[in-house]
C-alpha positions as CSV (number, residue, x, y, z in Angstrom):
1,X,134.7,82.7,114.8
2,X,135.5,84.5,111.5
3,X,133.3,82.0,109.6
4,X,130.3,82.7,111.9
5,X,130.8,86.4,111.4
6,X,131.0,85.9,107.6
7,X,127.8,83.8,107.5
8,X,126.0,86.6,109.5
9,X,127.2,89.3,107.1
10,X,126.1,87.2,104.1
11,X,122.7,86.5,105.7
12,X,122.3,90.2,106.4
13,X,123.1,91.1,102.8
14,X,120.6,88.5,101.6
15,X,117.9,89.9,103.8
16,X,118.6,93.5,102.6
17,X,118.6,92.3,98.9
18,X,115.3,90.5,99.5
19,X,113.7,93.6,101.2
20,X,114.9,95.8,98.3
21,X,113.4,93.4,95.7
22,X,110.1,93.4,97.6
23,X,110.1,97.2,97.7
24,X,110.9,97.4,94.0
25,X,108.1,95.0,93.1
26,X,105.6,97.0,95.2
27,X,106.8,100.2,93.6
28,X,106.5,98.7,90.1
29,X,102.9,97.5,90.9
30,X,102.0,101.0,92.1
31,X,103.5,102.6,89.0
32,X,101.7,100.2,86.7
33,X,98.4,100.9,88.5
34,X,98.9,104.6,88.1
35,X,99.8,104.2,84.4
36,X,96.7,102.1,83.8
37,X,94.5,104.7,85.5
38,X,96.2,107.5,83.6
39,X,95.7,105.6,80.3
40,X,92.1,104.9,81.1
41,X,91.5,108.6,81.9
42,X,93.1,109.7,78.6
43,X,91.0,107.2,76.7
44,X,87.9,108.5,78.4
45,X,88.8,112.1,77.6
46,X,89.5,111.2,74.0
47,X,86.2,109.4,73.5
48,X,84.2,112.3,75.1
């Protein structure tokens, strides 16, 4: 019974870690996109 409970806890932790990793990747992509847009805007302003 304890073993089953332990496996359940490990599975839950794994799911949470996976979800956090996915959120982090999504956030990184968003930040990178913002940074690219900001850089492009700065380049445009500098060239004008």
